[in-house]
N, C-alpha and C positions, 0 to 999 in steps of 0.2 A: 653734686653736679657731675663729677667724674664717673661715679657708679651708674648714674642715670644714663650718661652717654654710652657706657659700655652695654647697658641693658638694651638700649635702642638699637645699637649695632648688631647685637646677637639676634634680636627680634627680626631685623631686616634680613640677616643671613638665613635664619630659619625659614622665613617666609619665601625667600628666593629659592630655597632648596625643596620646597613643597612641590610635589609632582602629582599629576593626575593620570590614572591608568587610561591608556588609549587603546582602541581596537581598530586595526586597519587590515583590510583583506589583501592577501597576496595570492597570485595565480601561479600554478605549477603544471606544466603540460609535457607530454611526451607521446610520440607516435612510433610505431614499429617501422623499421627500415626495410622489412621484407616487402617486396613489390606486391601491390594489390590493385584491383580495378575499382572496387567500391567497398564501402563499409570498412575502411582501413582501421585497424586497431588503434585506439587512442585513449589516453587517460587525461582528465582535466580536474585539477583540485583548486577550487577557489575558496580559500579558507581564512577565517578571522585569525589574526595574529596579535596577541597582546604585547604592548610595549610601554616603556617609560618608567615602570617600577619593577626592577629586575626580579626580585624574589616572587612577587605576585604574578608577574607575567610568565615567568619560567614555569610555575606550577600549572597555570592555565594552559599554556602551550604544550607542555608535556602530556597533559590529559587529552587534549584534542588529538594530538598525533597518535597517542596510544589507541584511542577509539578508532581512528581511521585505519590503523594497521589491522585491527580486527575486522573492519568492514571490507577492506579492499584486498585482503590476502587471497591467494589461490594456492591450495595445497593442503598439507596435513597440519600445518601450524602457521600462525600469523608471521608476517615479515619481521625481521629484526632491524628494519630500516632506522637510521638515526635521524633522518630528516625527510622532508617531503620530496626532495629530488631523489633520494634513495628509494622512496616508496613508489614513485612513478617508474623508476628504472626496474624495480622488482616486478611490477605488474606487467610491463612490456616483456621482460625477460621470461616470465612464466608463459606468456602467449607464444613467444618465439620458440621456446622449448617444446611446447605442445604441437606447434606447427611442424617442427622437424619430425616429430613422431607420427603425427596424423595430418599430413598436408591437405588432405581432401575434406577433413572434418572440422577444421578450425577456421572460422571466419567471423568477422563482425564483432570481435571483442570490444567492449567499451566500458569505461568507468568515468562517472562524473560526480563531483561533490560540489555543492554550493552551500556555503555556510554564511550565517549572518547573526547579528545580535538581535534576538527576538524580543528581549525585554531587559531593562536595566534600571535599577533603583539603588538606594543606599545599602540595601540588604541583599539584593539579588542581581546576578549577571547570568542571563539565560542565553546560551548559544544554541542555535538550531542548525543541524546538518541535514540537508536534503541530498540523498545519495541514490545513485542508480548504477547497477553493475549488470553486465551481460557477458558470460563466459561460455556460451553454448547452451543448448537445450531449447525448450519450447518458448521460453520468454525470460527476460531479465528480471531483476528485482529492484523495486524502488521503495524507499522508506524514509522516515524522518527519525532523527536521533536528537534527544534533548540532553544538554549538558548544563547543569546549574552550578554556579560558583558563588562563593562569598567574595565580592569584589574588593574587600579590604585585605583579605589574606590569600586569595587565589585557591583556597581549598574547595574541593568538590562537596556540594550538598546533595546527598542521596535522597531519593524519593521518600524513604521512610523517615527522613529527618525534617520533612516539610510540615508535618502535622503534629498537633498537640497530643492527639490520640488517633493513631492510624486506623485502628479497628472501628472507632466511631465514625470516622470519615468514610471508610470503606462501606459500612452498612448504609450510610446516607447515599453514597454514590451508586450503590447497587439498585436502590429503589428508583433513583432518577434514571439510571441506565435502562432498567426494565420498562419504565414508563415511556422513554423515548423510542425504544425498539419493540414496544408492545409485547412484552414477555410477562405473562401473568405471575403474580407473586407465588401462587401455589404450585407452579411447575418448576422443574429443574432448569437452570440457566441455559443449558445446551439444547433444550427441547425444540427450539425453533431453528436449529442448524448451526449454532455457535460452537466454538471449539475450545472453551476454557478447560484448562487442565483439571482433572478430577471432578469435572462438572461443577466447579465452584467459582463464583465470581472473584476476580482479582483486579487490583489496580494495575494499570499498564506499566510497562517498563519506561515509558516516555510521558512525562508530564511537563507541559509548557506554561510558563507565565506569558500572557499576552495582554495587550491593552484592554481587551474586552473581558478578560477573566482567566480563570485557570482551566486549561484544556487537557483532558485526559485523552490520549491518542494511542490507539492500538493499530500497529502496522499489520499488513496482510500476514496471515498465519498465526498471529498472536491471539486472536479471539475469533477469527473466522477464516474460511478458505480464501485462497487467492482470488477465485472467481467472485466471491462476495465482497472483496476489497477491505480496506481499513474501516475501523469503527472509531467514533469519537463522540465526546460530550463536553460541552463548555459550561462552566459555572461562573456566573458573575461574582466578583469578589464580595459584594455586599451580602450575597446569599451564603457564603461559606467562610466568612472572616473569622467566625468563632472556632473554626477547625485549624486555621493556618498559624504557623509560627512566623513565617516570613511573608511580607506583603509589599 
């Protein structure tokens, strides 16, 4: 009876210590203090932050911050910001430095990021980052970024790790892509104005798990010109389950 009581107490303690990974959005904003009449430079980051399981959350949060440093930097190399407050400070500081050098040519700088949990299961945690930046020129740049994690370890799952045989899936996806965008099988993939590197179909840098299926998403410039916009194709899971490792 004594050993049984100890076992029950240990079980209760272990159950009480069990935690579930939680994702909560946090917002970070900063505006330039340089006076302006309109289109005042501003950066807003509304980003998912993992919590409650330190090792897992730390891995996820570091990856998200690392990617945003690549997206939002201005200059020769990404920011060395240690957190999101540093990142917003860095963006505004870059604007203010440019404004001092070229006061009549810098206006309307903007950066916005809206992140969300696009999909979550026992095997997959997919974070979607919708980002827009404008730092001068004819237009800004808007795009989506997919970050896929193992929710139990926090480690990144890269696109080439999603498939049992990536080449087999790529061959299947190319046939479906050509069918959707009316590109005959006998012509080169870029014959209708696309911009695939080396005129060869490739899977996109961003693949999203969604409630409707697996989405292949090509941002502007990845497969077509800015004017032609992004390209995408959605595969219901039942149609491609034989190719997938994670579902």
